N, C-alpha and C positions, 0 to 999 in steps of 0.2 A: 503493499499501499503507497509506503513511505518512497519507494523508487517510483511508483507510477506518478505521486504527488509533485517529485521531484524534474519527473520528465514532464510533466505538464508546466512547470513554472520555467522549464528552459525553453518550451515551445512559447509560452506566452512573452517571455522576454526576447525572444527573435523576430515574434510578430510585430513588437511595440519597435524593436529597431530598425524593422523593415518600414514601418509607417514613417518614422523619424526622417531614415533616407531619403523616402521619396517625397514627403510631405515637408519637411522640418527645414531644409535648406534650398529654396527652389526661387525666390525673387529674384530679380538682377534690374530693377528699377523702372522707370516709367514717366509721364508728363501728362498732365492734364489742362487743356485748353477750353477756351469756350469763346462761342462767337453769338452776337444779336443781329436777328433776321426776321423778318415777315412777323413781329411781336412775339416771337418766340427766344429761348435762350437755346443754342446747341453746343451741347457740352463734347468734346471729344478727348478720350483718354487713351493712352499708350503704353503698352506694359511689356516687360519681358520677364519671361522664366526659361526653366532647362528642364521641366518635367512636363510640358504641355506639347499636344500631339501638333505639329505642321510638317508639311511636305509641299512641293510644287503642284499637287493635286488641290490642296488646301486653297494654296491662294489663286490656280485658276479658276477654281468653281467658287470661290467667295465664301468657301462653308465656316461656319460659326465654330470658332475654338471651344470647348468648355472652359469657361471663365470661373473665378473664384471670388469668393467676397464680395461687398458690396460699397458703392458710392454713396456717401451718406452725407447729409447737409447737419451742419454743427451751429449756425447762428445764422439768425435771419427766418429760419425755419428747423424743425427737428424730426425729420422723417429719412427713410431710406428714397435715394434718388434711382439709382438703378441695382438690381440685382438678378441673376449674378453677373459680374462683371467679364460677359464671353466677348470675343472679339474676332476681328479678321485677321489674319496671317498675313503679314505684308512681307517679311525676311525671317530666314534661319539658316542656322551655320551647324553643321554636324562636327565641325573641327572643333569648334570655342563651346557647343553645346550651348546655343539660346534659341529661342525663338522671340518673334517680335512681333505686335500687330497693334490694331487701334481699331476705335468704331465710335460713332456720331450716333448722339441721341439727342433728339430736342425735348426739353425740360420747362415744366411751368412752375414759377416762384409763386409763393402768395406776398400780397402787397403788404410791405413794412411801412414804417415811419422814415425810415434813411435809406432802403432798396439795397442794403448792403447785405451779401450773403457770403458764409464761408463753407464749404464743401470738401469733400478729399475723400482718398481711397486707405484704410489702413488695415492692417493684417499682420499674418504668420511671420515668416523668418528670411530673411536675407541669405542668398547663395552664401556658402563658407567664404568668409572674407580673412585677409590677412591680419586686417584690425577691424574690432568692432562685430558687429552683425547682430541680428535678431529680430526686432519687428520694424516694421515699415510706416510711414506715413508719409503721405502726399496730400497738401493743402493747397487750397486753390481758395481767391479771394474775390468777388466779384461786385462793382457798385453798377446798380442798373439805373441810377440817377441819368435824366437826360442833361446833357453836357452844356455847360455855357458856350462853351467856344466855337463849336460846331452844331448845336442843336440836336447833336443824334446819341444814341444810347451807346457807350465804348464795346468795345469787344476785345480781347486779351492779345498779348503778342503770342508769338508762336516760334517754334523753333525745331531744327532736325540734328537729332546727336544721334551718331552710331550706339546702340546699346552695351557695345562693346569695343573699347579702345583699347588698342594694343600699344604699349611701350617697353622699349630696350632700354635696362636700366644703366647699360654701358656707354650709352650714347649721351651725346653734350647736355647737361642740363642749364640752366630749366627748358621744359619740352613745352612750346607754346600750343594750347589746345584752344582753338577758334570756335567759336560755339556762333551756327548761324542763325540770326535772329530777324522776325520781320512783325509788321504790325500794319494792320490794314486800315487804320486811323492815320496814319503817318506819325504816329508820337515818338517820342525818346524813349529807347529801350535799354535799362538797365538791368546788370545781374549781381546777385549778392549771394553770401552763403545761405542756406536755411537754418534756423534757428529752432531749439529747444524753448519755445517762448509757450505761452498760453494755450495759443492753438497747436502746438507740438507739430512743426513743418515737417520734422526729419527721423523721427523715431528714435534707431540705436546708431546712426550714423550720420550723427550732426557734425563731429567734429574728426572726423576721417579725413587726410590730405590737408587740412589746416597749415600744416609748413610751407604750403605753396600760397602763390599770390594771385589774387583775383582782379584783374583789370573791370571794376564794375561798367565803364563806361562803353568799353570795345565788347564786353562779354568773352574776354579771352582770361583762359585759366593758364597761368604758368607754374607746371610742375617741376619742384625742385629734386635733388639727390631722395632717392628713396632705398633704405637699407636693405630690405628683402623683396623677393618676387611675391608673387601672388594678387587676388583681386582687391582692391579697392574700391569703395563706393564714394561717389562724388555726389553732394545733395545741394543744389540752388534751388533759387528763386527768380523769374523773371518779372521785371515790373515795369510798366509804361507810365510815363510823366507827359502830359499836355506840352508843356515846354520845358527848355533845356534847367532853368533855373527853379522848377519845380521841386517840391520835398516829398512831398504827400503823392503815393502813387493812385493809380486809378485802377489798377489790377496787380493781381500777384498770383504766378501760376508757377506750380514747382517741375523742376526738372531733375532727374536722377539717373545714374548710367555707372558702369562699370568701367574702371581704368585697370586692365591687365599688364603686370608687371613682370617680363618675361626677363630671362638672362641668355642673350643670345651672343657668339662670337662672331657671326657674321658682320663686316664692317659695316658701319652704320651708314657711310654713304654708298652702300648698296641696296638702299630700302628700296621698293617699286613707287615707280612715278605715274600718275594718271597722265594720259593723253587728252586732253580737253577739246571735243568737236564743237563747232557752231551749231547752235540748237535753235531750231524754228518750231513753235507750237501752233500749228491749224486749231482753232475751237471746234469741240465736238466733232473730232475725227480723232482714227487711230495716230497717237504719238510714238514715233521709234527712236530709239538711240541704241547707237553701239560704244559701249565702254571699254578703251584698249587702255591696257596696263603694259608697261615694258621692265622688264626683271633685269637689273645689272649684275645680280649675284645668283641666288637661285631661284628656282621655278617658282612662278605665281602659283599660290594655291587656290586662292578664290576671290571673287569681288565680291563685297558686300554692299548693300541698298538700305540707305533709309527713304521713304517713300508714303505717298498716299495710296491709301485702299485700291487696288486693281491694279498693281506694277506687275507685270509679268517680266520676271528675268529668266533667260535661258540658261542650259549649261556652260561651263567655262569651256571656252574653245581655243584651239591653238590658230594665232592669226597666219594663215596661207602656211608658207615652209619655214617660218621663222622659229628658231629658239629662245628667243629671249620676247616676244611679245603674244599675248593672251588678252582674250575678248570675252564680253556677255553681252547679249542684246535684250533690250528691255521695250517694252511696249505698254501703252495704256490709254484707255477710252474714256476719257472723263463724260460725266454726267452733268445734267443739272443739278445735282447735289453738289456738284465740286465746284462752283462758281467761286472765285475768290483766289487767296493767295496761299500756293502751297510750296514748300521747301523740297529738294529732291536732292541727296547726297549719295556720294559713292567712294569706298574706301579699298585698295588692293592690298592683299597680302601674302607672302611669300610663304614657303615650306618651312621657313626657320622663323617664322611668326614676326618677323618684320613688317609695319606696316607704313603704307603710303600715307601722304598729308591728306587729310579728307577734302573733296574737291565737292561744291554745292552749289545748285542752280535754283534760283527764284521762277515757280513757274504760274502763270497769272489766267487763270479760265476765266472768260467772260460768256455773257448770255448769248447761246445760239440763235436767238431770236433779234439779236443784234436793234437795230434802231428802232424794233416794234415795241419793246419793252420801254423805249425814254430813258436809257442808262444816261444819259449826259446833264449835268446840273447847273446851276446858276445862267439859264439862258443860250446855253451851249449849242451849236448845231450837230446833228449827228450824219456820219458818211458812212453807207453799207459799204462793206467789202465783201470779198470772195469769203474769206473766212474770218468773219469779225465785222467790226466798226471801228471807228475813229471820229473822236469829239472833237471840234474846232470852239475853243474857248472864247466867251466874250471878253474885251481887255478887264486886265486886271485879274482875270483867275487861270489855274495851272491846275496840272493834274492829269492823270489820265481821264477821269471824268468830269474835269474842270471844276474839282469839290473844294480848290484851295483857293482862298481870297487871299493873294498875293499882294493887295494895296493893306489889307490889314494885317497882313505877316509881317511886313516891312516896317508897319508904322509901330507894333510892338517889338520888334527887333530893336528900332530906333531908341525906344523907351528904355528897352535893357539895356542899351548900349551906354547911355546916358546915365542910367542908375548906377551902372559898373564905374563909369568915370568919375561920378559925383564923389563915390567911397574912396 
């Protein structure tokens, strides 16, 4: 009897250990952004895990990956916004064992006195890290008050970042990691470290890589010398400001990702380089791009992309008879739901785990109906083109949709300059 009890106890310990191995360390970062459109708030969440299913079939069929946890509202409302957080896989890596995807859902917030809402995603355990680890927390803050400067409700900034950034510890430091950001309202975007304040923006990874230097105005992370190899989490907040001198953010959104520090003896100057093609994107038709990487040392192992939902990436192919050039083809057919700004990024990695610098492009998707939908603002005239339209602005206005009052902006800049001079 005692032997049976011991055997059952050992079996129970084994089962628990397997559950821990499967579910205990699997989160690898993510991002939450939001956009106000058609009187609704569209929340986009991006997540990375190492234990979810994703392959080219998932991406091609736009199949939902079974998610976990819930997007919760913590201030302005107190309820579940989305559950579970299933998502469309956009990219994966068998080599580094990560899956990455996103989903956009519209949410209706209740009316409040200040129209400020705090919402986010919290849960389980980070992937095993060299430092820190445990619970995760991604928190976003949205202010849905009509802005005084442009008469519209604000939308948050967006960014595109590889979920898994590889850095060779033997190469010269600091390593400059540029975070590509955009803002549809044309606001000033700044980056800062996430903090464990009242809203708990970063769970158990708030102070990892804090010996590095963050340039908030340009959103560049300078990673300093790292003593050991392994995985390190980076937890940032992206915030937009109406003017350069403003100190109160219009919104705040989280960006968290992994820095994979490797010990490679391959010469640092031999890292892959992305060959950047000229990109032309016709609206509402299939977009195609060939991404070519050249290897100056080891063979290219993969080309990773960060993209909107629906991008299809081919297998890695040799460029003709070349021994040092490899490529992938990507295609995308945007729909009406994709109208707006998107950031598309790509990185090449060789077999020695050397990574190229990340290259990014801003993709603007415009209404397929063109001038029929009256897209131009402030009295501008609209001219229909074969693949879209163009707005001819009235005197004093600029921007793609003539949405910027240049005279007003120049006046504000002069006032600001005079204020600085008086100081």
